[in-house]
N, CA, C and O atoms as a GROMACS GRO file, in nm:
protein
  488
    1MET      N    1   1.508 -11.017  16.428
    1MET     CA    2   1.416 -11.020  16.316
    1MET      C    3   1.427 -11.155  16.246
    1MET      O    4   1.536 -11.204  16.219
    2GLN      N    5   1.312 -11.214  16.217
    2GLN     CA    6   1.306 -11.343  16.149
    2GLN      C    7   1.272 -11.321  16.001
    2GLN      O    8   1.231 -11.212  15.962
    3ASN      N    9   1.289 -11.425  15.921
    3ASN     CA   10   1.244 -11.418  15.782
    3ASN      C   11   1.093 -11.411  15.779
    3ASN      O   12   1.025 -11.460  15.869
    4ASN      N   13   1.042 -11.349  15.675
    4ASN     CA   14   0.897 -11.340  15.661
    4ASN      C   15   0.838 -11.475  15.624
    4ASN      O   16   0.891 -11.543  15.535
    5PRO      N   17   0.730 -11.516  15.690
    5PRO     CA   18   0.659 -11.636  15.647
    5PRO      C   19   0.596 -11.610  15.511
    5PRO      O   20   0.581 -11.495  15.471
    6ILE      N   21   0.558 -11.716  15.441
    6ILE     CA   22   0.498 -11.701  15.309
    6ILE      C   23   0.357 -11.642  15.317
    6ILE      O   24   0.312 -11.575  15.224
    7CYS      N   25   0.288 -11.668  15.427
    7CYS     CA   26   0.151 -11.618  15.439
    7CYS      C   27   0.109 -11.622  15.586
    7CYS      O   28   0.184 -11.664  15.674
    8THR      N   29  -0.014 -11.575  15.610
    8THR     CA   30  -0.069 -11.579  15.745
    8THR      C   31  -0.076 -11.723  15.794
    8THR      O   32  -0.098 -11.816  15.716
    9SER      N   33  -0.057 -11.739  15.923
    9SER     CA   34  -0.075 -11.871  15.984
    9SER      C   35  -0.224 -11.902  15.990
    9SER      O   36  -0.307 -11.814  15.965
   10VAL      N   37  -0.258 -12.024  16.022
   10VAL     CA   38  -0.400 -12.060  16.038
   10VAL      C   39  -0.463 -11.971  16.145
   10VAL      O   40  -0.576 -11.924  16.127
   11GLU      N   41  -0.392 -11.949  16.255
   11GLU     CA   42  -0.446 -11.868  16.364
   11GLU      C   43  -0.466 -11.723  16.319
   11GLU      O   44  -0.569 -11.662  16.349
   12GLN      N   45  -0.369 -11.667  16.247
   12GLN     CA   46  -0.382 -11.530  16.198
   12GLN      C   47  -0.498 -11.520  16.098
   12GLN      O   48  -0.575 -11.425  16.101
   13SER      N   49  -0.509 -11.619  16.011
   13SER     CA   50  -0.619 -11.620  15.914
   13SER      C   51  -0.754 -11.622  15.985
   13SER      O   52  -0.844 -11.547  15.948
   14GLN      N   53  -0.767 -11.708  16.085
   14GLN     CA   54  -0.893 -11.716  16.158
   14GLN      C   55  -0.924 -11.585  16.231
   14GLN      O   56  -1.040 -11.544  16.238
   15LEU      N   57  -0.821 -11.519  16.283
   15LEU     CA   58  -0.840 -11.389  16.348
   15LEU      C   59  -0.892 -11.287  16.247
   15LEU      O   60  -0.990 -11.218  16.275
   16LEU      N   61  -0.828 -11.277  16.132
   16LEU     CA   62  -0.870 -11.180  16.031
   16LEU      C   63  -1.010 -11.212  15.977
   16LEU      O   64  -1.089 -11.122  15.951
   17ILE      N   65  -1.039 -11.339  15.959
   17ILE     CA   66  -1.174 -11.378  15.916
   17ILE      C   67  -1.276 -11.340  16.021
   17ILE      O   68  -1.383 -11.289  15.988
   18GLY      N   69  -1.243 -11.363  16.148
   18GLY     CA   70  -1.333 -11.326  16.258
   18GLY      C   71  -1.357 -11.176  16.266
   18GLY      O   72  -1.463 -11.133  16.311
   19LEU      N   73  -1.259 -11.098  16.222
   19LEU     CA   74  -1.275 -10.952  16.220
   19LEU      C   75  -1.340 -10.904  16.090
   19LEU      O   76  -1.355 -10.784  16.067
   20ARG      N   77  -1.377 -10.999  16.006
   20ARG     CA   78  -1.448 -10.975  15.880
   20ARG      C   79  -1.363 -10.909  15.771
   20ARG      O   80  -1.415 -10.831  15.691
   21LEU      N   81  -1.234 -10.939  15.769
   21LEU     CA   82  -1.155 -10.900  15.654
   21LEU      C   83  -1.210 -10.977  15.534
   21LEU      O   84  -1.238 -11.096  15.544
   22ASP      N   85  -1.225 -10.911  15.423
   22ASP     CA   86  -1.285 -10.972  15.304
   22ASP      C   87  -1.205 -11.095  15.261
   22ASP      O   88  -1.090 -11.082  15.217
   23VAL      N   89  -1.264 -11.213  15.273
   23VAL     CA   90  -1.194 -11.337  15.238
   23VAL      C   91  -1.168 -11.346  15.088
   23VAL      O   92  -1.085 -11.426  15.045
   24ASN      N   93  -1.237 -11.266  15.009
   24ASN     CA   94  -1.212 -11.266  14.865
   24ASN      C   95  -1.078 -11.202  14.830
   24ASN      O   96  -1.032 -11.213  14.717
   25THR      N   97  -1.015 -11.137  14.927
   25THR     CA   98  -0.882 -11.078  14.904
   25THR      C   99  -0.771 -11.178  14.934
   25THR      O  100  -0.654 -11.150  14.906
   26ALA      N  101  -0.806 -11.294  14.990
   26ALA     CA  102  -0.706 -11.398  15.018
   26ALA      C  103  -0.655 -11.456  14.887
   26ALA      O  104  -0.732 -11.474  14.792
   27ASP      N  105  -0.526 -11.485  14.883
   27ASP     CA  106  -0.471 -11.541  14.760
   27ASP      C  107  -0.410 -11.680  14.779
   27ASP      O  108  -0.353 -11.736  14.685
   28LEU      N  109  -0.422 -11.734  14.898
   28LEU     CA  110  -0.377 -11.870  14.929
   28LEU      C  111  -0.482 -11.937  15.016
   28LEU      O  112  -0.568 -11.870  15.074
   29TYR      N  113  -0.474 -12.069  15.026
   29TYR     CA  114  -0.570 -12.142  15.109
   29TYR      C  115  -0.500 -12.256  15.180
   29TYR      O  116  -0.415 -12.324  15.123
   30TYR      N  117  -0.538 -12.276  15.307
   30TYR     CA  118  -0.500 -12.397  15.378
   30TYR      C  119  -0.608 -12.500  15.347
   30TYR      O  120  -0.727 -12.472  15.361
   31ILE      N  121  -0.567 -12.617  15.307
   31ILE     CA  122  -0.660 -12.727  15.282
   31ILE      C  123  -0.655 -12.818  15.404
   31ILE      O  124  -0.547 -12.860  15.446
   32LEU      N  125  -0.770 -12.847  15.461
   32LEU     CA  126  -0.775 -12.935  15.577
   32LEU      C  127  -0.779 -13.079  15.529
   32LEU      O  128  -0.870 -13.119  15.457
   33ARG      N  129  -0.680 -13.154  15.570
   33ARG     CA  130  -0.672 -13.294  15.529
   33ARG      C  131  -0.770 -13.377  15.611
   33ARG      O  132  -0.832 -13.326  15.704
   34ARG      N  133  -0.781 -13.501  15.577
   34ARG     CA  134  -0.876 -13.588  15.649
   34ARG      C  135  -0.850 -13.592  15.799
   34ARG      O  136  -0.943 -13.605  15.878
   35ASN      N  137  -0.723 -13.580  15.839
   35ASN     CA  138  -0.690 -13.581  15.981
   35ASN      C  139  -0.701 -13.441  16.042
   35ASN      O  140  -0.657 -13.419  16.155
   36SER      N  141  -0.759 -13.347  15.968
   36SER     CA  142  -0.780 -13.208  16.009
   36SER      C  143  -0.652 -13.126  16.019
   36SER      O  144  -0.654 -13.013  16.069
   37GLU      N  145  -0.541 -13.181  15.972
   37GLU     CA  146  -0.416 -13.106  15.971
   37GLU      C  147  -0.418 -13.009  15.853
   37GLU      O  148  -0.439 -13.051  15.740
   38PRO      N  149  -0.395 -12.877  15.880
   38PRO     CA  150  -0.395 -12.782  15.769
   38PRO      C  151  -0.270 -12.798  15.682
   38PRO      O  152  -0.160 -12.818  15.732
   39ARG      N  153  -0.290 -12.789  15.553
   39ARG     CA  154  -0.179 -12.795  15.458
   39ARG      C  155  -0.194 -12.678  15.362
   39ARG      O  156  -0.301 -12.659  15.303
   40LEU      N  157  -0.089 -12.600  15.346
   40LEU     CA  158  -0.095 -12.484  15.259
   40LEU      C  159  -0.098 -12.527  15.113
   40LEU      O  160  -0.022 -12.613  15.071
   41ALA      N  161  -0.189 -12.466  15.037
   41ALA     CA  162  -0.199 -12.495  14.895
   41ALA      C  163  -0.215 -12.363  14.820
   41ALA      O  164  -0.281 -12.272  14.868
   42LEU      N  165  -0.156 -12.354  14.704
   42LEU     CA  166  -0.168 -12.235  14.621
   42LEU      C  167  -0.271 -12.261  14.513
   42LEU      O  168  -0.256 -12.353  14.433
   43PHE      N  169  -0.374 -12.178  14.511
   43PHE     CA  170  -0.477 -12.188  14.409
   43PHE      C  171  -0.481 -12.056  14.335
   43PHE      O  172  -0.471 -11.950  14.396
   44ALA      N  173  -0.496 -12.061  14.204
   44ALA     CA  174  -0.504 -11.940  14.123
   44ALA      C  175  -0.638 -11.869  14.142
   44ALA      O  176  -0.651 -11.751  14.112
   45SER      N  177  -0.736 -11.940  14.191
   45SER     CA  178  -0.866 -11.881  14.218
   45SER      C  179  -0.921 -11.941  14.347
   45SER      O  180  -0.862 -12.032  14.405
   46LYS      N  181  -1.034 -11.889  14.389
   46LYS     CA  182  -1.096 -11.936  14.512
   46LYS      C  183  -1.128 -12.085  14.501
   46LYS      O  184  -1.167 -12.134  14.395
   47VAL      N  185  -1.109 -12.156  14.612
   47VAL     CA  186  -1.142 -12.299  14.615
   47VAL      C  187  -1.293 -12.312  14.601
   47VAL      O  188  -1.368 -12.250  14.677
   48PRO      N  189  -1.340 -12.393  14.506
   48PRO     CA  190  -1.485 -12.409  14.488
   48PRO      C  191  -1.551 -12.457  14.618
   48PRO      O  192  -1.504 -12.552  14.682
   49GLU      N  193  -1.659 -12.391  14.655
   49GLU     CA  194  -1.728 -12.423  14.779
   49GLU      C  195  -1.775 -12.568  14.777
   49GLU      O  196  -1.834 -12.614  14.678
   50GLY      N  197  -1.749 -12.639  14.884
   50GLY     CA  198  -1.790 -12.778  14.896
   50GLY      C  199  -1.690 -12.876  14.839
   50GLY      O  200  -1.695 -12.995  14.869
   51MET      N  201  -1.597 -12.828  14.755
   51MET     CA  202  -1.499 -12.919  14.695
   51MET      C  203  -1.396 -12.965  14.797
   51MET      O  204  -1.365 -13.083  14.807
   52LEU      N  205  -1.344 -12.871  14.871
   52LEU     CA  206  -1.243 -12.900  14.973
   52LEU      C  207  -1.273 -12.818  15.097
   52LEU      O  208  -1.327 -12.707  15.087
   53ASN      N  209  -1.239 -12.871  15.212
   53ASN     CA  210  -1.251 -12.794  15.335
   53ASN      C  211  -1.128 -12.706  15.344
   53ASN      O  212  -1.016 -12.756  15.358
   54SER      N  213  -1.146 -12.573  15.336
   54SER     CA  214  -1.030 -12.484  15.328
   54SER      C  215  -1.045 -12.363  15.420
   54SER      O  216  -1.155 -12.328  15.463
   55ILE      N  217  -0.931 -12.302  15.447
   55ILE     CA  218  -0.924 -12.178  15.525
   55ILE      C  219  -0.847 -12.077  15.441
   55ILE      O  220  -0.734 -12.105  15.403
   56PRO      N  221  -0.905 -11.960  15.411
   56PRO     CA  222  -0.831 -11.860  15.335
   56PRO      C  223  -0.706 -11.814  15.410
   56PRO      O  224  -0.702 -11.813  15.533
   57ALA      N  225  -0.603 -11.777  15.333
   57ALA     CA  226  -0.480 -11.722  15.389
   57ALA      C  227  -0.433 -11.609  15.298
   57ALA      O  228  -0.467 -11.605  15.180
   58TRP      N  229  -0.356 -11.517  15.355
   58TRP     CA  230  -0.311 -11.401  15.280
   58TRP      C  231  -0.159 -11.400  15.272
   58TRP      O  232  -0.091 -11.418  15.373
   59SER      N  233  -0.106 -11.380  15.152
   59SER     CA  234   0.038 -11.361  15.134
   59SER      C  235   0.074 -11.220  15.181
   59SER      O  236  -0.014 -11.138  15.206
   60LEU      N  237   0.203 -11.194  15.194
   60LEU     CA  238   0.248 -11.061  15.234
   60LEU      C  239   0.197 -10.955  15.138
   60LEU      O  240   0.149 -10.850  15.181
   61SER      N  241   0.205 -10.981  15.009
   61SER     CA  242   0.160 -10.880  14.912
   61SER      C  243   0.009 -10.859  14.920
   61SER      O  244  -0.038 -10.746  14.904
   62ALA      N  245  -0.068 -10.965  14.943
   62ALA     CA  246  -0.213 -10.949  14.958
   62ALA      C  247  -0.248 -10.867  15.081
   62ALA      O  248  -0.342 -10.788  15.080
   63LEU      N  249  -0.172 -10.886  15.189
   63LEU     CA  250  -0.194 -10.807  15.311
   63LEU      C  251  -0.159 -10.660  15.288
   63LEU      O  252  -0.233 -10.571  15.330
   64ILE      N  253  -0.046 -10.636  15.222
   64ILE     CA  254  -0.005 -10.497  15.195
   64ILE      C  255  -0.113 -10.425  15.115
   64ILE      O  256  -0.140 -10.307  15.138
   65ASN      N  257  -0.175 -10.496  15.022
   65ASN     CA  258  -0.281 -10.436  14.940
   65ASN      C  259  -0.403 -10.394  15.022
   65ASN      O  260  -0.483 -10.314  14.975
   66GLN      N  261  -0.418 -10.447  15.142
   66GLN     CA  262  -0.531 -10.412  15.228
   66GLN      C  263  -0.507 -10.285  15.310
   66GLN      O  264  -0.601 -10.229  15.366
   67LEU      N  265  -0.382 -10.240  15.318
   67LEU     CA  266  -0.347 -10.125  15.401
   67LEU      C  267  -0.374  -9.995  15.327
   67LEU      O  268  -0.326  -9.975  15.216
   68PRO      N  269  -0.452  -9.904  15.388
   68PRO     CA  270  -0.469  -9.772  15.326
   68PRO      C  271  -0.337  -9.695  15.329
   68PRO      O  272  -0.265  -9.698  15.428
   69GLN      N  273  -0.307  -9.625  15.220
   69GLN     CA  274  -0.184  -9.546  15.211
   69GLN      C  275  -0.187  -9.429  15.309
   69GLN      O  276  -0.085  -9.392  15.367
   70PHE      N  277  -0.306  -9.371  15.327
   70PHE     CA  278  -0.323  -9.257  15.418
   70PHE      C  279  -0.443  -9.279  15.507
   70PHE      O  280  -0.541  -9.342  15.467
   71ILE      N  281  -0.435  -9.225  15.628
   71ILE     CA  282  -0.548  -9.222  15.721
   71ILE      C  283  -0.562  -9.079  15.769
   71ILE      O  284  -0.463  -9.013  15.800
   72ASN      N  285  -0.685  -9.031  15.776
   72ASN     CA  286  -0.709  -8.898  15.829
   72ASN      C  287  -0.768  -8.913  15.969
   72ASN      O  288  -0.871  -8.979  15.987
   73ALA      N  289  -0.704  -8.852  16.067
   73ALA     CA  290  -0.753  -8.853  16.205
   73ALA      C  291  -0.740  -8.712  16.260
   73ALA      O  292  -0.633  -8.650  16.251
   74ASP      N  293  -0.847  -8.661  16.318
   74ASP     CA  294  -0.847  -8.525  16.374
   74ASP      C  295  -0.796  -8.422  16.274
   74ASP      O  296  -0.714  -8.336  16.307
   75ASN      N  297  -0.844  -8.432  16.150
   75ASN     CA  298  -0.807  -8.341  16.042
   75ASN      C  299  -0.659  -8.341  16.009
   75ASN      O  300  -0.606  -8.242  15.958
   76THR      N  301  -0.593  -8.452  16.038
   76THR     CA  302  -0.450  -8.468  16.007
   76THR      C  303  -0.432  -8.594  15.925
   76THR      O  304  -0.485  -8.700  15.960
   77ASP      N  305  -0.359  -8.584  15.816
   77ASP     CA  306  -0.328  -8.700  15.734
   77ASP      C  307  -0.204  -8.771  15.787
   77ASP      O  308  -0.102  -8.708  15.818
   78TYR      N  309  -0.216  -8.903  15.798
   78TYR     CA  310  -0.104  -8.987  15.841
   78TYR      C  311  -0.070  -9.081  15.726
   78TYR      O  312  -0.159  -9.140  15.664
   79CYS      N  313   0.058  -9.095  15.698
   79CYS     CA  314   0.106  -9.173  15.585
   79CYS      C  315   0.157  -9.309  15.633
   79CYS      O  316   0.219  -9.320  15.739
   80LEU      N  317   0.130  -9.413  15.554
   80LEU     CA  318   0.179  -9.546  15.583
   80LEU      C  319   0.329  -9.554  15.554
   80LEU      O  320   0.376  -9.508  15.450
   81MET      N  321   0.403  -9.613  15.647
   81MET     CA  322   0.546  -9.636  15.629
   81MET      C  323   0.578  -9.775  15.682
   81MET      O  324   0.528  -9.814  15.788
   82MET      N  325   0.660  -9.852  15.609
   82MET     CA  326   0.696  -9.987  15.651
   82MET      C  327   0.846 -10.008  15.640
   82MET      O  328   0.912  -9.952  15.552
   83THR      N  329   0.898 -10.090  15.731
   83THR     CA  330   1.035 -10.139  15.720
   83THR      C  331   1.027 -10.291  15.725
   83THR      O  332   0.918 -10.347  15.712
   84THR      N  333   1.137 -10.358  15.744
   84THR     CA  334   1.137 -10.504  15.741
   84THR      C  335   1.062 -10.569  15.857
   84THR      O  336   1.028 -10.687  15.850
   85ASP      N  337   1.035 -10.494  15.964
   85ASP     CA  338   0.965 -10.552  16.079
   85ASP      C  339   0.871 -10.452  16.148
   85ASP      O  340   0.828 -10.475  16.261
   86ARG      N  341   0.840 -10.343  16.080
   86ARG     CA  342   0.768 -10.234  16.145
   86ARG      C  343   0.668 -10.170  16.049
   86ARG      O  344   0.693 -10.158  15.929
   87VAL      N  345   0.552 -10.131  16.105
   87VAL     CA  346   0.451 -10.055  16.032
   87VAL      C  347   0.416  -9.933  16.115
   87VAL      O  348   0.396  -9.942  16.236
   88VAL      N  349   0.410  -9.817  16.048
   88VAL     CA  350   0.381  -9.691  16.117
   88VAL      C  351   0.286  -9.609  16.030
   88VAL      O  352   0.303  -9.603  15.908
   89TYR      N  353   0.188  -9.547  16.092
   89TYR     CA  354   0.114  -9.439  16.030
   89TYR      C  355   0.165  -9.312  16.096
   89TYR      O  356   0.144  -9.290  16.215
   90TRP      N  357   0.231  -9.227  16.017
   90TRP     CA  358   0.303  -9.113  16.074
   90TRP      C  359   0.272  -8.984  15.999
   90TRP      O  360   0.228  -8.983  15.884
   91ASN      N  361   0.297  -8.876  16.069
   91ASN     CA  362   0.293  -8.741  16.014
   91ASN      C  363   0.415  -8.671  16.072
   91ASN      O  364   0.437  -8.679  16.193
   92PRO      N  365   0.495  -8.604  15.990
   92PRO     CA  366   0.619  -8.544  16.041
   92PRO      C  367   0.598  -8.437  16.147
   92PRO      O  368   0.691  -8.403  16.220
   93ASN      N  369   0.477  -8.383  16.155
   93ASN     CA  370   0.450  -8.275  16.251
   93ASN      C  371   0.373  -8.321  16.374
   93ASN      O  372   0.339  -8.240  16.460
   94LYS      N  373   0.345  -8.450  16.383
   94LYS     CA  374   0.264  -8.504  16.494
   94LYS      C  375   0.328  -8.632  16.547
   94LYS      O  376   0.420  -8.687  16.486
   95ASP      N  377   0.278  -8.678  16.661
   95ASP     CA  378   0.317  -8.810  16.709
   95ASP      C  379   0.257  -8.914  16.615
   95ASP      O  380   0.158  -8.887  16.546
   96ASN      N  381   0.317  -9.032  16.612
   96ASN     CA  382   0.264  -9.140  16.528
   96ASN      C  383   0.122  -9.174  16.570
   96ASN      O  384   0.091  -9.180  16.689
   97LEU      N  385   0.036  -9.196  16.472
   97LEU     CA  386  -0.101  -9.239  16.500
   97LEU      C  387  -0.102  -9.384  16.543
   97LEU      O  388  -0.178  -9.423  16.633
   98PHE      N  389  -0.018  -9.466  16.480
   98PHE     CA  390  -0.007  -9.608  16.511
   98PHE      C  391   0.132  -9.654  16.476
   98PHE      O  392   0.192  -9.609  16.379
   99GLU      N  393   0.184  -9.745  16.558
   99GLU     CA  394   0.318  -9.799  16.533
   99GLU      C  395   0.328  -9.937  16.595
   99GLU      O  396   0.286  -9.958  16.709
  100THR      N  397   0.385 -10.031  16.521
  100THR     CA  398   0.411 -10.164  16.576
  100THR      C  399   0.538 -10.219  16.516
  100THR      O  400   0.566 -10.200  16.398
  101THR      N  401   0.614 -10.288  16.598
  101THR     CA  402   0.734 -10.360  16.555
  101THR      C  403   0.717 -10.505  16.600
  101THR      O  404   0.692 -10.532  16.717
  102GLN      N  405   0.731 -10.597  16.505
  102GLN     CA  406   0.714 -10.740  16.534
  102GLN      C  407   0.837 -10.815  16.484
  102GLN      O  408   0.934 -10.754  16.440
  103ASP      N  409   0.834 -10.947  16.492
  103ASP     CA  410   0.946 -11.028  16.447
  103ASP      C  411   0.968 -11.019  16.296
  103ASP      O  412   1.080 -11.040  16.248
  104ASN      N  413   0.863 -10.989  16.221
  104ASN     CA  414   0.872 -10.979  16.076
  104ASN      C  415   0.761 -10.887  16.026
  104ASN      O  416   0.669 -10.854  16.100
  105LEU      N  417   0.771 -10.848  15.901
  105LEU     CA  418   0.675 -10.754  15.844
  105LEU      C  419   0.535 -10.812  15.837
  105LEU      O  420   0.438 -10.741  15.863
  106LEU      N  421   0.521 -10.938  15.803
  106LEU     CA  422   0.389 -10.998  15.793
  106LEU      C  423   0.315 -10.990  15.927
  106LEU      O  424   0.197 -10.953  15.930
  107ASP      N  425   0.383 -11.023  16.037
  107ASP     CA  426   0.320 -11.014  16.169
  107ASP      C  427   0.283 -10.869  16.203
  107ASP      O  428   0.179 -10.844  16.264
  108ALA      N  429   0.368 -10.775  16.165
  108ALA     CA  430   0.339 -10.633  16.191
  108ALA      C  431   0.217 -10.588  16.111
  108ALA      O  432   0.137 -10.509  16.161
  109ILE      N  433   0.204 -10.636  15.989
  109ILE     CA  434   0.088 -10.599  15.907
  109ILE      C  435  -0.040 -10.660  15.963
  109ILE      O  436  -0.143 -10.594  15.964
  110VAL      N  437  -0.034 -10.785  16.008
  110VAL     CA  438  -0.153 -10.846  16.069
  110VAL      C  439  -0.197 -10.763  16.190
  110VAL      O  440  -0.316 -10.734  16.205
  111GLU      N  441  -0.103 -10.725  16.275
  111GLU     CA  442  -0.139 -10.642  16.391
  111GLU      C  443  -0.198 -10.508  16.347
  111GLU      O  444  -0.292 -10.459  16.408
  112THR      N  445  -0.143 -10.450  16.242
  112THR     CA  446  -0.194 -10.323  16.189
  112THR      C  447  -0.335 -10.340  16.136
  112THR      O  448  -0.421 -10.255  16.160
  113LEU      N  449  -0.360 -10.448  16.062
  113LEU     CA  450  -0.495 -10.473  16.010
  113LEU      C  451  -0.596 -10.491  16.122
  113LEU      O  452  -0.708 -10.442  16.112
  114VAL      N  453  -0.558 -10.560  16.228
  114VAL     CA  454  -0.648 -10.575  16.343
  114VAL      C  455  -0.683 -10.437  16.397
  114VAL      O  456  -0.800 -10.408  16.423
  115TRP      N  457  -0.583 -10.351  16.415
  115TRP     CA  458  -0.605 -10.215  16.465
  115TRP      C  459  -0.695 -10.137  16.369
  115TRP      O  460  -0.790 -10.072  16.413
  116LEU      N  461  -0.666 -10.142  16.239
  116LEU     CA  462  -0.746 -10.069  16.140
  116LEU      C  463  -0.892 -10.115  16.140
  116LEU      O  464  -0.983 -10.032  16.133
  117ILE      N  465  -0.914 -10.244  16.146
  117ILE     CA  466  -1.050 -10.298  16.147
  117ILE      C  467  -1.123 -10.255  16.275
  117ILE      O  468  -1.237 -10.211  16.270
  118GLU      N  469  -1.056 -10.269  16.389
  118GLU     CA  470  -1.119 -10.231  16.516
  118GLU      C  471  -1.151 -10.082  16.522
  118GLU      O  472  -1.247 -10.041  16.588
  119LYS      N  473  -1.071  -9.999  16.454
  119LYS     CA  474  -1.094  -9.854  16.451
  119LYS      C  475  -1.191  -9.814  16.341
  119LYS      O  476  -1.227  -9.696  16.329
  120GLY      N  477  -1.234  -9.910  16.259
  120GLY     CA  478  -1.329  -9.881  16.153
  120GLY      C  479  -1.267  -9.814  16.031
  120GLY      O  480  -1.338  -9.753  15.951
  121GLU      N  481  -1.137  -9.826  16.015
  121GLU     CA  482  -1.070  -9.765  15.900
  121GLU      C  483  -1.082  -9.849  15.774
  121GLU      O  484  -1.073  -9.797  15.663
  122ILE      N  485  -1.104  -9.980  15.791
  122ILE     CA  486  -1.130 -10.067  15.675
  122ILE      C  487  -1.240 -10.165  15.712
  122ILE      O  488  -1.279 -10.249  15.630
   0.00000   0.00000   0.00000
């Protein structure tokens, strides 16, 4: 298990944007420098359009806020559970609806969000 990164990578951000995760929920931005190298910047609000070339990014807490606490599938409620490197939607009387273990919690949440979006849960 690795330490959690501060936010989504540029690649993860682009994936989530491509899946239409609401960019207004992003709380950080990568600013593209003149040489096109991304540089992480913290802004208290959205970067004004046209002011800087930017890519939205999500902190761990912003990502957690996107996860539904419960999912209902086949008339069964599944509860969100997280550890330092794992995300599970579980019900004590059923098999897990979804489960992933990654190098860190942020990566596990990104994978979970991809699954949730593809399944139409968010």
